[in-house]
Wavefront OBJ file of the C-alpha trace (Angstrom):
o trace
v 18.548 98.851 92.681
v 20.052 99.057 89.203
v 19.729 95.245 88.892
v 16.054 95.447 89.922
v 15.368 98.205 87.412
v 17.109 96.278 84.651
v 15.022 93.211 85.502
v 11.806 95.207 85.390
v 12.719 96.698 82.026
v 13.594 93.225 80.673
v 10.319 91.778 81.978
v 8.370 94.600 80.359
v 10.115 94.077 77.029
v 9.519 90.311 77.174
v 5.839 90.851 77.967
v 5.442 93.102 74.939
v 7.235 90.526 72.775
v 4.938 87.729 73.983
v 1.843 89.813 73.296
v 3.129 90.556 69.823
v 4.095 86.968 69.071
v 0.781 85.375 70.006
v -1.697 87.943 68.713
v -3.167 87.326 65.241
v -1.594 89.135 62.301
v -1.755 89.121 58.561
v 1.028 87.638 56.482
v 2.541 91.112 56.240
v 2.575 91.442 60.024
v 0.030 94.269 60.035
v -3.083 94.512 62.177
v -6.204 94.667 60.035
v -9.904 95.187 60.498
v -12.768 97.515 59.784
v -14.861 99.594 62.170
v -18.471 100.039 61.030
v -20.455 102.935 62.464
v -24.172 103.226 61.794
v -25.854 106.491 60.854
v -26.028 109.046 63.694
v -23.908 106.804 65.947
v -20.719 108.228 67.487
v -17.141 107.576 66.471
v -15.433 106.255 69.606
v -12.013 107.619 70.499
v -10.257 106.397 73.643
v -7.607 107.898 75.858
v -5.153 105.986 78.044
v -3.651 108.559 80.360
v -2.609 108.890 83.996
v -5.623 110.594 85.592
v -5.214 109.498 89.229
v -2.407 109.644 91.785
v 0.516 112.072 92.087
v 0.975 112.450 88.319
v -2.733 112.924 87.526
v -2.298 116.520 86.378
v -0.241 115.278 83.415
v -3.086 113.141 82.064
v -5.980 115.411 83.047
v -4.213 118.279 81.277
v -4.057 116.196 78.082
v -7.634 114.955 78.413
v -8.852 118.530 78.592
v -6.966 119.301 75.393
v -8.720 116.375 73.712
v -12.105 117.529 75.011
v -11.555 121.016 73.635
v -10.560 119.540 70.266
v -13.814 117.530 70.222
v -15.788 120.676 71.057
v -14.063 122.622 68.277
v -14.463 119.848 65.709
v -18.104 119.014 66.451
v -18.493 116.074 64.077
v -16.115 113.862 62.119
v -17.284 112.467 58.776
v -20.802 113.527 59.776
v -20.727 111.628 63.078
v -20.517 112.854 66.673
v -17.427 111.941 68.696
v -17.520 109.851 71.864
v -14.542 109.940 74.229
v -13.905 107.106 76.680
v -10.756 106.256 78.585
v -8.662 104.347 81.086
v -6.217 105.441 83.760
v -2.761 104.182 82.778
v -0.959 104.937 86.030
v 2.312 106.280 84.572
v 3.931 102.854 84.882
v 4.340 99.689 82.808
v 1.731 97.697 84.729
v -0.840 100.442 84.307
v -0.040 100.665 80.624
v -0.667 96.936 80.160
v -3.958 97.084 82.075
v -5.279 100.144 80.251
v -4.218 98.935 76.799
v -5.695 95.471 77.390
v -9.060 96.930 78.374
v -9.145 99.218 75.345
v -7.998 96.483 72.974
v -11.023 94.405 73.990
v -13.427 97.101 72.769
v -14.014 96.715 68.991
v -15.847 100.056 68.822
v -12.675 102.065 69.461
v -11.407 103.650 66.253
v -8.208 105.193 67.607
v -6.535 105.964 70.930
v -4.729 108.958 72.387
v -1.947 108.156 74.842
v -0.141 107.105 76.731
v 0.999 109.802 79.158
v 4.306 108.235 80.199
v 6.803 106.385 78.038
v 6.927 103.495 80.514
v 3.244 102.824 79.759
v 3.779 102.827 76.009
v 6.565 100.231 75.934
v 4.241 97.310 76.769
v 0.922 99.002 75.944
v 1.288 100.238 72.381
v 1.888 96.731 70.910
v -1.255 95.465 72.664
v -3.355 98.180 71.057
v -1.860 97.736 67.610
v -2.464 94.008 67.595
v -6.133 94.887 68.077
v -5.762 97.268 65.133
v -6.008 100.382 67.280
v -3.593 103.099 66.254
v -2.465 105.371 69.094
v -1.055 108.900 69.120
v 0.754 110.045 72.256
v 0.759 113.701 73.268
v 3.457 113.285 75.923
v 5.650 110.182 75.402
v 9.118 111.562 74.742
v 11.550 108.620 75.163
v 13.805 108.390 72.079
v 13.495 104.583 71.975
v 9.773 104.709 71.122
v 10.413 106.061 67.624
v 13.839 104.537 67.043
v 14.331 102.676 63.740
v 14.715 99.377 65.628
v 11.649 99.792 67.852
v 9.973 96.665 66.410
v 6.724 95.895 64.547
v 4.611 96.259 67.708
v 4.988 100.008 67.289
v 3.839 100.177 63.675
v 0.608 101.729 64.973
v 2.289 104.251 67.282
v 2.877 107.967 66.678
v 3.367 111.028 68.856
v 2.770 114.767 68.741
v 5.188 115.179 71.673
v 8.810 116.057 71.071
v 11.600 113.482 71.048
v 13.832 113.865 74.101
v 16.843 113.991 71.847
v 15.669 117.584 71.405
v 14.773 118.329 75.030
v 17.958 116.830 76.461
v 20.052 118.870 74.066
v 18.282 122.144 74.911
v 18.565 121.474 78.656
v 22.307 120.810 78.381
v 22.861 123.851 76.169
v 21.089 126.017 78.726
v 23.191 124.606 81.560
v 26.446 125.068 79.663
v 25.802 128.354 77.861
v 23.433 130.269 80.112
v 24.446 128.970 83.545
v 28.116 128.420 82.594
v 27.970 124.963 84.175
v 31.073 122.783 83.938
v 30.126 119.961 86.322
v 26.735 118.244 86.440
v 25.109 115.143 87.911
v 21.951 113.349 86.748
v 19.266 111.215 88.393
v 16.738 108.985 86.638
v 14.056 106.617 87.944
v 14.573 103.670 85.596
v 11.749 104.697 83.271
v 12.463 104.941 79.520
v 11.579 108.640 79.689
v 13.804 109.629 82.582
v 16.787 107.459 81.721
v 16.714 108.446 78.058
v 16.452 112.151 78.810
v 19.168 112.091 81.462
v 21.481 110.280 79.042
v 20.919 112.801 76.249
v 21.588 115.655 78.684
v 24.810 113.997 79.844
v 26.050 113.189 76.355
v 25.366 116.715 75.112
v 27.029 118.398 78.078
v 30.147 116.273 77.626
v 30.292 117.170 73.924
v 30.207 120.822 74.965
v 33.221 120.379 77.247
v 31.381 119.767 80.517
v 31.899 116.959 83.005
v 29.308 114.543 84.350
v 30.274 113.829 87.936
v 27.653 111.168 88.595
v 24.744 109.409 86.864
v 22.488 107.910 89.524
v 19.236 105.949 89.659
v 16.359 105.848 92.136
v 13.007 104.060 92.166
v 9.809 106.069 91.574
v 8.573 104.930 94.995
v 11.701 105.968 96.926
v 11.164 108.588 99.611
v 14.604 108.858 101.242
v 16.862 110.430 98.619
v 19.655 111.380 101.040
v 21.928 108.393 100.275
v 21.978 109.048 96.532
v 22.251 112.818 97.059
v 25.160 112.303 99.455
v 26.914 110.202 96.803
v 26.272 112.945 94.240
v 27.599 115.632 96.605
v 31.011 113.958 96.646
v 31.482 114.958 93.010
v 30.699 118.625 93.719
v 28.304 119.188 90.788
v 27.119 122.686 89.984
v 23.744 121.392 88.761
v 21.673 118.242 89.256
v 19.383 117.330 86.349
v 16.620 114.932 87.402
v 13.921 114.498 84.732
v 11.645 112.321 86.890
v 8.031 112.627 88.092
v 6.087 114.475 90.777
v 6.351 112.316 93.907
v 10.022 111.333 93.697
v 10.926 114.730 92.253
v 9.409 116.446 95.262
v 11.519 114.342 97.623
v 14.736 115.031 95.685
v 14.043 118.754 95.616
v 13.297 119.028 99.335
v 16.131 116.799 100.507
v 18.840 118.243 98.240
v 18.708 121.375 100.402
v 19.559 119.274 103.466
v 22.622 117.420 102.132
v 26.059 118.898 102.925
v 27.867 119.992 99.791
v 24.746 120.656 97.713
v 23.664 123.995 99.161
v 24.947 125.862 96.102
v 24.037 123.236 93.496
v 21.332 124.312 91.075
v 18.367 121.991 90.606
v 16.779 121.219 87.247
v 13.847 119.002 86.317
v 11.869 118.452 83.132
v 8.305 118.226 81.828
v 7.417 115.245 84.055
v 7.427 117.672 87.005
v 6.050 120.683 85.149
v 2.804 121.137 87.090
v 1.167 122.789 90.080
v 1.152 119.363 91.753
v 4.946 119.424 91.759
v 4.931 122.755 93.587
v 2.738 121.136 96.237
v 5.106 118.176 96.473
v 8.330 120.192 96.634
v 7.158 123.209 98.613
v 9.454 126.180 99.136
v 12.465 124.160 97.937
v 11.129 124.466 94.364
v 11.687 128.222 94.280
v 14.572 129.050 91.957
v 14.829 125.631 90.314
v 14.696 125.132 86.552
v 12.589 122.945 84.254
v 12.998 122.023 80.606
v 9.566 121.644 79.002
v 7.592 122.480 75.848
v 7.620 126.180 75.006
v 4.114 127.444 75.775
v 4.852 131.112 75.233
v 2.788 133.350 72.950
v 5.775 134.027 70.700
v 6.304 130.290 70.196
v 2.688 129.165 69.678
v 0.910 132.265 68.380
v -2.673 133.619 68.515
v -4.483 130.270 68.114
v -2.974 129.080 71.368
v -4.125 132.257 73.110
v -7.644 131.538 71.841
v -7.346 127.967 73.133
v -6.381 129.272 76.579
v -9.487 131.422 76.646
v -11.680 128.398 75.905
v -9.831 126.377 78.528
v -10.425 129.038 81.175
v -14.102 129.287 80.275
v -14.687 125.525 80.373
v -12.529 124.505 83.346
v -12.222 127.721 85.347
v -8.435 127.501 85.593
v -5.222 127.574 83.619
v -3.770 124.380 82.075
v -2.412 121.974 84.650
v 0.746 120.774 82.924
v 2.712 120.917 79.677
v 0.914 118.785 77.068
v -2.664 120.082 76.697
v -1.895 121.570 73.278
v -0.242 118.319 72.186
v -3.402 116.451 73.246
v -5.487 118.849 71.164
v -3.226 118.270 68.156
v -3.245 114.481 68.595
v -7.041 114.503 68.459
v -7.154 116.792 65.448
v -4.770 114.751 63.304
v -6.796 111.632 64.142
v -10.008 113.399 63.082
v -8.391 114.544 59.839
v -7.146 111.021 59.084
v -10.590 109.522 59.761
v -12.172 111.937 57.297
v -9.632 110.891 54.666
v -10.340 107.161 54.918
v -13.972 106.858 56.055
v -16.194 105.286 53.401
v -19.953 105.804 53.255
v -22.104 102.797 52.341
v -25.625 104.167 52.846
v -26.038 102.731 56.337
v -23.200 104.675 57.928
v -19.424 104.694 57.510
v -16.618 102.162 57.497
v -13.107 102.965 58.721
v -10.273 100.629 57.791
v -7.848 100.263 60.655
v -4.705 99.958 58.539
v -5.932 102.709 56.216
v -6.345 104.993 59.232
v -2.879 104.137 60.448
v -1.414 104.860 57.012
v -3.280 108.183 56.783
v -1.873 109.274 60.139
v 1.675 108.435 59.113
v 1.049 110.418 55.914
v 0.163 113.574 57.900
v 2.027 116.507 56.395
v 1.793 120.236 57.012
v -1.055 120.055 59.539
v -1.374 123.448 61.219
v -1.670 122.551 64.885
v -1.545 124.491 68.121
v 2.026 123.331 68.722
v 3.262 124.091 65.206
v 3.260 122.484 61.792
v 2.823 118.740 62.227
v 4.444 116.340 59.771
v 4.887 112.669 60.679
v 7.971 110.722 59.691
v 8.086 106.999 58.998
v 8.908 106.237 62.639
v 5.968 108.177 64.115
v 7.655 111.410 65.191
v 5.200 114.156 64.231
v 6.148 117.087 66.469
v 7.299 120.546 65.539
v 9.418 120.647 68.707
v 9.800 123.857 70.666
v 11.558 123.485 74.029
v 12.059 126.180 76.649
v 13.611 126.404 80.096
v 11.583 127.845 82.959
v 12.429 128.994 86.478
v 10.045 128.710 89.416
v 9.446 132.008 91.193
v 6.754 130.988 93.692
v 5.944 127.692 95.388
v 2.308 128.736 95.744
v 0.456 126.232 93.540
v -2.415 128.700 93.123
v 0.029 130.930 91.228
v 0.940 128.202 88.742
v 0.920 129.847 85.309
v 3.291 128.319 82.703
v 5.434 131.083 81.227
v 4.968 133.349 84.245
v 5.379 130.960 87.178
v 7.444 129.050 86.273
v 8.780 131.911 84.163
v 10.259 131.216 80.750
v 13.915 132.274 80.760
v 15.469 130.430 77.782
v 15.718 130.823 74.856
l 1 2 3 4 5 6 7 8 9 10 11 12 13 14 15 16 17 18 19 20 21 22 23 24 25 26 27 28 29 30 31 32 33 34 35 36 37 38 39 40 41 42 43 44 45 46 47 48 49 50 51 52 53 54 55 56 57 58 59 60 61 62 63 64 65 66 67 68 69 70 71 72 73 74 75 76 77 78 79 80 81 82 83 84 85 86 87 88 89 90 91 92 93 94 95 96 97 98 99 100 101 102 103 104 105 106 107 108 109 110 111 112 113 114 115 116 117 118 119 120 121 122 123 124 125 126 127 128 129 130 131 132 133 134 135 136 137 138 139 140 141 142 143 144 145 146 147 148 149 150 151 152 153 154 155 156 157 158 159 160 161 162 163 164 165 166 167 168 169 170 171 172 173 174 175 176 177 178 179 180 181 182 183 184 185 186 187 188 189 190 191 192 193 194 195 196 197 198 199 200 201 202 203 204 205 206 207 208 209 210 211 212 213 214 215 216 217 218 219 220 221 222 223 224 225 226 227 228 229 230 231 232 233 234 235 236 237 238 239 240 241 242 243 244 245 246 247 248 249 250 251 252 253 254 255 256 257 258 259 260 261 262 263 264 265 266 267 268 269 270 271 272 273 274 275 276 277 278 279 280 281 282 283 284 285 286 287 288 289 290 291 292 293 294 295 296 297 298 299 300 301 302 303 304 305 306 307 308 309 310 311 312 313 314 315 316 317 318 319 320 321 322 323 324 325 326 327 328 329 330 331 332 333 334 335 336 337 338 339 340 341 342 343 344 345 346 347 348 349 350 351 352 353 354 355 356 357 358 359 360 361 362 363 364 365 366 367 368 369 370 371 372 373 374 375 376 377 378 379 380 381 382 383 384 385 386 387 388 389 390 391 392 393 394 395 396 397 398 399 400 401 402 403 404 405 406 407 408 409 410
């Protein structure tokens, strides 16, 4: 299975490299172009998010944040805003398909996405070669903003945290609050899950803990008993598995059935932070922990409380997952950048694609819902606030981030 996952990752990387190599560029290697928008015509913004399947709540949650940002903003540079989008599937293939469709639309000024890091690896270079800058509200894999990420990501930024932060907080909680000495990890081969599990493991070891096992599954696996039985041999006190809804539900249910794991604590991350996960895991989810963005009032303040009121009024329910506020902020920094670079010529406006990209990377001190947003030269823009939550009820109708799951750390 590890060999298969490595092959898939290599194929994805090679695909992105081929796309980059054969797409037209300037001598400086930068995508160029100008979007012209006639008077009274809308500025088109696109999303590429997972909005179908078991992980749909992650993308729908973000899309709603974008929609509320559009409602709050009204117009940008005197023009209405049009939102279109593609389902990106939370996998590399879906990311390629969604990005390719969006890249073929010359009306798109900027994109918001992707949901999952595995989509961004091949998808972001496709968009940037079409001159479309993208801001992700929920990609967290450290590799996406690493200094050596490659020129295909010159048009990529994120308002989501870097998992170097989340992995550290999760490990500190396990070591300091739970007094854990022995832990095991599971990832699903995705850049997100593997990167986060590795940061957790490295941090715990630096704090004097022991990693008994680092295992891998496939996102489509349903029988987790073999890997859980292997993990049980090491007698871990906690299993950290930052994966997604479907596979996470199977791990959570089946861990209770494996001899030797009855007392092991279970801990996931933001990829399973949703009511859909409670439906997938059932009663086995009660008592487990999640690391995820801090959505508490003390962390985000009164503007977020106002946002929640608007969300309830528009959608008739609480947010579905963890990144709605990050979606709102991604949209708002794009709108601010457009207003900085849009030029009026009497017949409408012109927006330079590279100028827009540069304006986004120059974002400093933007007061967002998630904090003060300042982008560095690699595209990390977040003001990261990570919390740990504990599930108190498996009833999905009682999903209420901060209350169920309840914030317990810090």
